[in-house]
Each structure stands twice: as C-alpha cells, then as structure tokens.
All heavy atoms as an XYZ file, in Angstrom:
616
protein
N       1.085     23.058     -2.131
C       2.340     22.397     -2.467
C       2.026     21.232     -3.389
O       1.096     20.474     -3.154
C       3.025     21.910     -1.205
C       4.230     21.064     -1.501
S       5.326     20.646     -0.118
C       4.242     20.074      1.145
N       2.763     21.053     -4.418
C       2.624     19.951     -5.346
C       3.771     18.981     -5.149
O       4.921     19.399     -5.018
C       2.639     20.443     -6.778
S       1.271     21.522     -7.173
N       3.436     17.719     -5.099
C       4.449     16.674     -4.972
C       4.310     15.681     -6.119
O       3.225     15.381     -6.559
C       4.275     15.899     -3.670
C       4.633     16.619     -2.394
C       4.280     15.728     -1.207
C       6.103     16.951     -2.369
N       5.425     15.188     -6.551
C       5.445     14.048     -7.448
C       6.007     12.902     -6.626
O       7.044     13.032     -5.995
C       6.311     14.342     -8.669
N       5.278     11.812     -6.590
C       5.641     10.687     -5.718
C       6.105      9.481     -6.519
O       5.554      9.183     -7.577
C       4.423     10.288     -4.889
C       3.828     11.392     -4.032
C       2.504     10.937     -3.432
C       4.804     11.791     -2.943
N       7.077      8.745     -5.977
C       7.488      7.512     -6.650
C       6.431      6.418     -6.413
O       5.858      6.331     -5.339
C       8.812      7.147     -5.982
C       8.817      7.853     -4.674
C       7.910      9.033     -4.822
N       6.168      5.651     -7.433
C       5.225      4.551     -7.354
C       5.690      3.432     -8.260
O       6.365      3.670     -9.248
C       3.826      5.013     -7.762
N       5.299      2.208     -7.923
C       5.686      1.057     -8.721
C       4.511      0.608     -9.584
O       3.385      0.457     -9.073
C       6.140     -0.080     -7.819
C       6.736     -1.242     -8.601
C       7.325     -2.304     -7.686
O       6.811     -2.521     -6.607
N       8.374     -2.932     -8.140
N       4.759      0.398    -10.846
C       3.733     -0.087    -11.757
C       3.455     -1.553    -11.416
O       4.369     -2.364    -11.399
C       4.179      0.026    -13.236
C       3.121     -0.533    -14.171
C       4.486      1.480    -13.586
N       2.184     -1.860    -11.117
C       1.832     -3.243    -10.762
C       0.918     -3.892    -11.798
O       0.749     -5.114    -11.794
C       1.202     -3.314     -9.365
C       2.201     -2.925     -8.294
C      -0.051     -2.471     -9.260
N       0.324     -3.082    -12.679
C      -0.562     -3.634    -13.698
C      -0.664     -2.639    -14.842
O      -0.772     -1.444    -14.592
C      -1.953     -3.870    -13.086
C      -2.979     -4.432    -14.024
C      -4.350     -4.577    -13.359
O      -4.425     -4.658    -12.114
O      -5.329     -4.591    -14.098
N      -0.606     -3.145    -16.065
C      -0.859     -2.291    -17.230
C      -2.217     -2.682    -17.780
O      -2.553     -3.865    -17.864
C       0.236     -2.471    -18.285
C       1.561     -1.856    -17.870
C       2.606     -1.962    -18.957
C       2.420     -0.819    -19.938
N       3.526     -0.764    -20.920
N      -2.976     -1.666    -18.160
C      -4.316     -1.893    -18.695
C      -4.379     -1.391    -20.128
O      -3.411     -0.862    -20.654
C      -5.347     -1.167    -17.831
C      -5.448     -1.758    -16.436
C      -6.533     -1.110    -15.648
N      -6.784     -1.835    -14.406
C      -7.612     -1.428    -13.490
N      -8.241     -0.279    -13.623
N      -7.803     -2.143    -12.400
N      -5.532     -1.538    -20.739
C      -5.718     -1.056    -22.116
C      -5.435      0.436    -22.191
O      -5.630      1.170    -21.222
C      -7.146     -1.350    -22.577
C      -7.400     -2.838    -22.772
O      -6.413     -3.588    -22.923
O      -8.568     -3.237    -22.754
N      -5.006      0.854    -23.369
C      -4.687      2.253    -23.565
C      -3.449      2.624    -22.794
O      -2.500      1.854    -22.725
N      -3.441      3.782    -22.203
C      -2.268      4.224    -21.458
C      -2.467      4.140    -19.952
O      -1.711      4.718    -19.190
C      -1.873      5.639    -21.870
C      -2.946      6.669    -21.578
O      -3.941      6.323    -20.914
O      -2.785      7.821    -22.003
N      -3.491      3.387    -19.506
C      -3.764      3.314    -18.064
C      -2.956      2.201    -17.411
O      -2.737      1.155    -17.997
C      -5.245      3.081    -17.819
C      -5.583      3.118    -16.336
C      -7.069      2.943    -16.083
O      -7.767      3.970    -16.063
O      -7.507      1.795    -15.910
N      -2.520      2.486    -16.179
C      -1.833      1.474    -15.376
C      -2.271      1.633    -13.919
O      -2.783      2.680    -13.525
C      -0.325      1.656    -15.472
N      -2.056      0.573    -13.163
C      -2.277      0.618    -11.729
C      -0.893      0.662    -11.090
O      -0.011     -0.122    -11.434
C      -3.041     -0.630    -11.226
C      -4.399     -0.741    -11.919
C      -3.193     -0.581     -9.712
C      -5.336      0.402    -11.647
N      -0.727      1.593    -10.160
C       0.538      1.715     -9.454
C       0.307      1.526     -7.968
O      -0.802      1.720     -7.461
C       1.216      3.085     -9.713
C       1.577      3.237    -11.172
C       0.357      4.229     -9.224
N       1.377      1.158     -7.286
C       1.366      1.051     -5.829
C       2.023      2.296     -5.264
O       3.207      2.529     -5.471
C       2.117     -0.193     -5.394
C       2.145     -0.362     -3.891
O       1.701      0.495     -3.143
N       2.694     -1.477     -3.450
N       1.211      3.095     -4.586
C       1.702      4.340     -3.973
C       1.703      4.141     -2.459
O       0.727      4.428     -1.785
C       0.754      5.490     -4.308
C       1.022      6.313     -5.554
C      -0.190      7.158     -5.905
C       2.236      7.177     -5.364
N       2.790      3.589     -1.946
C       2.877      3.387     -0.498
C       1.778      2.488      0.044
O       1.258      2.744      1.138
N       1.412      1.476     -0.685
C       0.387      0.547     -0.246
C      -0.998      0.849     -0.797
O      -1.919      0.055     -0.635
N      -1.158      1.968     -1.438
C      -2.420      2.344     -2.055
C      -2.333      2.116     -3.556
O      -1.383      2.578     -4.198
C      -2.758      3.830     -1.784
C      -4.024      4.259     -2.510
C      -2.861      4.084     -0.295
N      -3.280      1.370     -4.098
C      -3.309      1.124     -5.552
C      -4.116      2.226     -6.208
O      -5.223      2.536     -5.765
C      -3.896     -0.254     -5.841
C      -2.997     -1.377     -5.335
C      -3.674     -2.723     -5.399
N      -3.961     -3.141     -6.741
C      -3.187     -3.927     -7.488
N      -2.086     -4.414     -6.963
N      -3.517     -4.268     -8.709
N      -3.548      2.795     -7.255
C      -4.189      3.929     -7.921
C      -4.009      3.811     -9.427
O      -2.957      3.411     -9.902
C      -3.556      5.216     -7.418
C      -4.093      6.472     -8.043
C      -3.564      7.699     -7.356
C      -4.034      8.998     -8.014
N      -5.419      9.044     -8.357
N      -5.060      4.162    -10.170
C      -4.971      4.184    -11.626
C      -4.304      5.487    -12.050
O      -4.639      6.556    -11.548
C      -6.372      4.077    -12.237
N      -3.343      5.369    -12.962
C      -2.642      6.549    -13.486
C      -2.498      6.395    -14.993
O      -2.609      5.299    -15.535
C      -1.248      6.750    -12.835
C      -1.351      6.932    -11.331
C      -0.309      5.633    -13.197
N      -2.183      7.482    -15.639
C      -1.903      7.468    -17.075
C      -0.404      7.267    -17.310
O       0.429      7.884    -16.636
C      -2.316      8.793    -17.690
O      -1.848      8.870    -19.031
N      -0.087      6.388    -18.250
C       1.304      6.200    -18.668
C       1.577      6.863    -20.025
O       2.567      6.567    -20.677
C       1.639      4.709    -18.775
C       1.687      3.898    -17.497
C       2.036      2.436    -17.827
C       2.678      4.454    -16.505
N       0.712      7.796    -20.417
C       0.851      8.434    -21.732
C       2.208      9.101    -21.916
O       2.728      9.134    -23.028
C      -0.270      9.452    -21.941
N       2.775      9.624    -20.831
C       4.052     10.318    -20.944
C       5.255      9.385    -20.806
O       6.387      9.801    -21.085
C       4.135     11.433    -19.895
C       3.054     12.521    -20.011
C       3.141     13.499    -18.863
C       3.186     13.239    -21.347
N       5.015      8.164    -20.338
C       6.106      7.184    -20.198
C       5.600      5.815    -20.669
O       5.502      4.873    -19.897
C       6.668      7.096    -18.767
C       7.559      8.252    -18.434
C       5.551      6.977    -17.745
N       5.288      5.707    -21.967
C       4.717      4.448    -22.470
C       5.676      3.267    -22.363
O       5.263      2.116    -22.442
C       4.380      4.784    -23.927
C       5.280      5.914    -24.278
C       5.474      6.699    -23.004
N       6.966      3.548    -22.165
C       7.940      2.462    -22.034
C       7.936      1.807    -20.660
O       8.582      0.782    -20.459
C       9.350      2.985    -22.365
C       9.919      3.952    -21.346
C       9.521      5.415    -21.565
O       8.481      5.679    -22.170
O      10.254      6.296    -21.097
N       7.200      2.373    -19.712
C       7.149      1.797    -18.353
C       6.534      0.413    -18.400
O       5.538      0.176    -19.096
C       6.338      2.699    -17.431
N       7.118     -0.507    -17.662
C       6.652     -1.888    -17.591
C       6.334     -2.247    -16.141
O       6.731     -1.544    -15.205
C       7.726     -2.860    -18.134
C       8.054     -2.644    -19.604
C       6.877     -3.014    -20.523
O       5.997     -3.783    -20.112
O       6.876     -2.512    -21.657
N       5.629     -3.357    -15.963
C       5.308     -3.827    -14.626
C       6.604     -4.020    -13.843
O       7.551     -4.621    -14.333
C       4.481     -5.131    -14.686
C       3.117     -4.829    -15.314
C       4.329     -5.751    -13.316
C       2.264     -6.055    -15.594
N       6.629     -3.473    -12.636
C       7.816     -3.553    -11.790
C       8.663     -2.293    -11.827
O       9.455     -2.063    -10.920
N       8.501     -1.479    -12.870
C       9.244     -0.231    -12.954
C       8.708      0.775    -11.936
O       7.532      0.748    -11.571
C       9.124      0.387    -14.350
C       9.944     -0.322    -15.407
O      10.832     -1.125    -15.035
O       9.711     -0.062    -16.595
N       9.582      1.664    -11.529
C       9.141      2.799    -10.704
C       8.977      4.023    -11.593
O       9.779      4.246    -12.498
C      10.173      3.106     -9.597
C      10.096      2.146     -8.453
C      10.875      0.984     -8.448
C       9.256      2.391     -7.372
C      10.799      0.092     -7.397
C       9.188      1.502     -6.314
C       9.967      0.343     -6.332
O       9.884     -0.539     -5.297
N       7.910      4.762    -11.333
C       7.636      5.996    -12.062
C       7.389      7.114    -11.043
O       7.110      6.861     -9.875
C       6.395      5.845    -12.980
C       6.683      4.884    -14.120
C       5.161      5.412    -12.202
N       7.517      8.324    -11.506
C       7.154      9.481    -10.700
C       5.732      9.871    -11.093
O       5.451     10.064    -12.287
C       8.121     10.661    -10.977
C       9.522     10.343    -10.532
C       7.632     11.939    -10.327
C       9.684     10.258     -9.041
N       4.839      9.975    -10.112
C       3.422     10.266    -10.381
C       3.094     11.662     -9.863
O       3.407     12.016     -8.724
C       2.511      9.231     -9.702
C       1.044      9.609     -9.873
C       2.780      7.841    -10.255
N       2.444     12.413    -10.747
C       1.992     13.755    -10.388
C       0.587     13.932    -10.956
O       0.390     13.751    -12.166
C       2.959     14.809    -10.959
C       2.567     16.211    -10.641
N       2.613     16.723     -9.383
C       2.126     17.192    -11.443
C       2.211     17.981     -9.407
N       1.907     18.283    -10.648
N      -0.354     14.225    -10.117
C      -1.778     14.454    -10.445
C      -2.327     13.426    -11.460
O      -2.948     13.795    -12.451
C      -2.053     15.894    -10.895
C      -1.859     16.864     -9.750
C      -1.224     16.303    -12.102
N      -2.103     12.177    -11.143
C      -2.685     11.119    -11.943
C      -1.944     10.711    -13.191
O      -2.421      9.880    -13.959
N      -0.777     11.296    -13.401
C       0.025     10.977    -14.571
C       1.426     10.563    -14.166
O       2.060     11.266    -13.353
C       0.123     12.182    -15.515
C      -1.193     12.582    -16.092
N      -1.650     12.085    -17.296
C      -2.160     13.393    -15.625
C      -2.842     12.586    -17.542
N      -3.183     13.392    -16.528
N       1.913      9.477    -14.719
C       3.333      9.141    -14.555
C       4.097     10.088    -15.462
O       3.787     10.186    -16.659
C       3.572      7.693    -14.931
N       5.065     10.806    -14.888
C       5.759     11.816    -15.685
C       7.209     11.450    -15.972
O       7.927     12.208    -16.628
C       5.685     13.208    -15.019
C       6.297     13.192    -13.619
C       4.238     13.692    -14.985
C       6.381     14.568    -12.970
N       7.661     10.301    -15.445
C       9.012      9.867    -15.746
C       9.328      8.560    -15.066
O       8.664      8.159    -14.109
N      10.324      7.876    -15.586
C      10.816      6.644    -14.962
C      11.786      7.026    -13.862
O      12.455      8.070    -13.923
C      11.521      5.761    -15.987
C      10.610      5.063    -16.987
C      11.450      4.419    -18.087
C       9.752      4.024    -16.309
N      11.906      6.168    -12.859
C      12.796      6.434    -11.731
C      13.602      5.170    -11.462
O      13.053      4.053    -11.462
C      11.960      6.807    -10.497
C      12.682      7.195     -9.235
C      13.509      8.469     -9.470
C      11.705      7.444     -8.121
N      14.880      5.359    -11.229
C      15.770      4.249    -10.862
C      15.268      3.580     -9.580
O      14.857      4.256     -8.628
C      17.175      4.831    -10.650
C      18.135      3.813    -10.135
O      18.538      2.949    -10.916
O      18.471      3.893     -8.930
N      15.303      2.243     -9.545
C      14.789      1.493     -8.400
C      15.441      1.941     -7.081
O      14.757      2.165     -6.092
C      15.009     -0.003     -8.594
C      14.610     -0.847     -7.377
C      14.833     -2.328     -7.627
N      13.924     -2.843     -8.643
C      12.684     -3.271     -8.403
N      12.223     -3.251     -7.171
N      11.922     -3.709     -9.373
N      16.770      2.087     -7.068
C      17.455      2.494     -5.826
C      17.005      3.866     -5.363
O      16.767      4.075     -4.171
C      18.979      2.479     -6.028
C      19.539      1.080     -6.164
O      18.881      0.121     -5.728
O      20.669      0.963     -6.705
N      16.881      4.791     -6.304
C      16.442      6.142     -5.947
C      15.006      6.111     -5.420
O      14.682      6.796     -4.449
C      16.552      7.062     -7.169
C      16.330      8.512     -6.848
C      17.402      9.083     -5.929
O      18.561      8.622     -5.990
O      17.087      9.986     -5.154
N      14.140      5.327     -6.051
C      12.753      5.214     -5.590
C      12.713      4.657     -4.174
O      11.970      5.180     -3.324
C      11.958      4.333     -6.547
N      13.469      3.597     -3.916
C      13.446      3.001     -2.590
C      13.989      3.938     -1.529
O      13.482      3.985     -0.422
C      14.183      1.658     -2.618
C      13.398      0.620     -3.421
C      14.131     -0.700     -3.596
O      15.316     -0.791     -3.240
O      13.499     -1.644     -4.121
N      15.024      4.725     -1.842
C      15.538      5.715     -0.908
C      14.483      6.779     -0.610
O      14.276      7.175      0.543
C      16.800      6.375     -1.480
C      18.015      5.526     -1.478
C      19.187      6.274     -2.109
C      20.379      5.366     -2.307
N      21.452      6.045     -3.042
N      13.810      7.243     -1.645
C      12.779      8.261     -1.463
C      11.622      7.730     -0.635
O      11.132      8.402      0.282
C      12.273      8.775     -2.824
O      13.387      9.289     -3.555
C      11.231      9.855     -2.663
N      11.182      6.512     -0.922
C      10.083      5.916     -0.170
C      10.476      5.708      1.299
O       9.660      5.896      2.202
C       9.653      4.596     -0.812
C       8.976      4.764     -2.177
C       8.785      3.420     -2.857
C       7.639      5.474     -2.040
N      11.734      5.356      1.540
C      12.209      5.204      2.932
C      12.178      6.541      3.657
O      11.815      6.606      4.841
C      13.616      4.603      2.940
N      12.540      7.606      2.961
C      12.481      8.940      3.569
C      11.030      9.335      3.897
O      10.769      9.904      4.962
C      13.116      9.983      2.652
C      14.629      9.919      2.559
C      15.120     10.885      1.468
C      15.284     10.257      3.890
N      10.089      9.026      2.997
C       8.684      9.303      3.289
C       8.219      8.500      4.498
O       7.481      9.021      5.340
C       7.797      8.990      2.083
C       7.766     10.084      1.046
C       8.188      9.840     -0.240
C       7.313     11.362      1.362
C       8.162     10.838     -1.193
C       7.276     12.369      0.395
C       7.706     12.103     -0.877
N       8.631      7.251      4.619
C       8.242      6.429      5.771
C       8.831      7.009      7.055
O       8.165      7.027      8.091
C       8.706      4.982      5.557
N      10.071      7.472      6.975
C      10.714      8.081      8.136
C       9.975      9.364      8.557
O       9.736      9.599      9.742
C      12.163      8.412      7.797
C      13.016      8.826      8.964
C      14.465      9.021      8.543
O      15.012      8.155      7.820
O      15.031     10.039      8.937
N       9.589     10.152      7.579
C       8.836     11.382      7.855
C       7.490     11.047      8.494
O       7.078     11.675      9.466
C       8.616     12.177      6.561
C       7.759     13.430      6.685
C       8.394     14.450      7.619
C       7.530     14.027      5.310
N       6.813     10.036      7.972
C       5.521      9.623      8.510
C       5.664      9.176      9.971
O       4.854      9.545     10.818
C       4.938      8.495      7.656
C       3.522      8.127      8.041
O       2.697      9.049      8.236
O       3.235      6.925      8.161
N       6.701      8.405     10.257
C       6.925      7.940     11.637
C       7.222      9.112     12.559
O       6.728      9.154     13.695
C       8.065      6.921     11.660
N       8.000     10.066     12.097
C       8.323     11.231     12.918
C       7.072     12.061     13.194
O       6.871     12.553     14.316
C       9.387     12.083     12.231
N       6.220     12.202     12.185
C       4.980     12.958     12.380
C       4.054     12.247     13.350
O       3.394     12.883     14.165
C       4.292     13.203     11.039
C       5.009     14.212     10.179
C       4.375     14.398      8.823
O       3.805     13.475      8.255
N       4.491     15.618      8.281
N       3.995     10.910     13.267
C       3.154     10.151     14.190
C       3.670     10.284     15.612
O       2.897     10.446     16.562
C       3.105      8.679     13.778
N       4.980     10.241     15.788
C       5.564     10.385     17.124
C       5.294     11.787     17.672
O       4.953     11.942     18.858
C       7.070     10.128     17.067
N       5.408     12.787     16.834
C       5.145     14.165     17.273
C       3.669     14.330     17.642
O       3.353     14.944     18.661
C       5.505     15.145     16.160
C       5.294     16.592     16.567
C       5.676     17.575     15.484
O       6.550     17.229     14.676
O       5.084     18.650     15.444
N       2.778     13.743     16.851
C       1.352     13.823     17.153
C       1.046     13.132     18.469
O       0.226     13.605     19.263
C       0.545     13.215     16.012
N       1.706     11.995     18.719
C       1.486     11.274     19.964
C       1.941     12.112     21.163
O       1.281     12.131     22.213
C       2.214      9.929     19.932
N       3.060     12.810     21.008
C       3.539     13.671     22.096
C       2.574     14.820     22.341
O       2.309     15.191     23.487
C       4.928     14.210     21.771
C       6.071     13.199     21.821
C       7.363     13.834     21.330
C       6.252     12.669     23.238
N       2.041     15.370     21.266
C       1.128     16.510     21.374
C      -0.186     16.124     22.030
O      -0.728     16.855     22.831
C       0.852     17.090     19.966
O       2.092     17.450     19.369
C      -0.040     18.308     20.040
N      -0.681     14.908     21.688
C      -1.982     14.469     22.210
C      -1.850     13.586     23.425
O      -2.871     13.243     24.032
C      -2.773     13.729     21.132
O      -2.042     12.550     20.742
C      -3.027     14.613     19.927
N      -0.645     13.174     23.778
C      -0.447     12.308     24.915
C      -0.692     10.843     24.626
O      -0.675     10.005     25.527
N      -0.910     10.487     23.354
C      -1.139      9.107     22.945
C       0.156      8.411     22.635
O       1.247      8.993     22.744
N       0.049      7.173     22.252
C       1.220      6.385     21.883
C       1.446      6.479     20.390
O       0.495      6.515     19.608
C       1.031      4.919     22.278
N       2.717      6.524     19.988
C       3.070      6.510     18.575
C       2.830      5.127     18.030
O       2.982      4.126     18.714
C       4.531      6.889     18.360
N       2.437      5.043     16.749
C       2.223      3.729     16.115
C       3.345      3.420     15.190
O       4.036      4.199     14.714
C       0.887      3.703     15.308
O       0.892      4.748     14.347
C      -0.262      3.827     16.264
C-alpha cells in the first residue's frame, strides 16, 4: 500500500531540499515538484518527494484522523496483549 502523508515544511535548504515534520519526525524531502512551498506550508509527501500543497485545515483534519487511528490501534493491541493502552 502506498500512502502520501501530510507534512509541514519546517526548513528549506539549498537546491530543492527541505526538512518537513511528519508527525513529529523530521525528514528531508525534495520540493522539486512544489518549489512554491514555503516554511509553514503543508505538503503531501510520497516516497521522499512533496507532490503538492495542502490546505492547512485539510492537513490538520487528516493528521487528527491519523492520530485517532494510532490511538485505536494502540488500544486494540493493549486488549490483545493484556497491557495498558498509551
């Protein structure tokens, strides 16, 4: 399965490289396909490349859904293993 994830541009570097925040993880990506992206913008990232700009509200809704999914999976894992959910 391939996913494109929303991420926020936190640093622009030389060339088309930028650092983005992917759910708390900083990752270098290429901005070659969206050179207009600026620090603070949200982009969609797929296999190391930003492939489009994303509206801030839409990005935040999507990130909230990912967080909700993560919490549900943690709760399910805790039930399966008998541990506590985090």
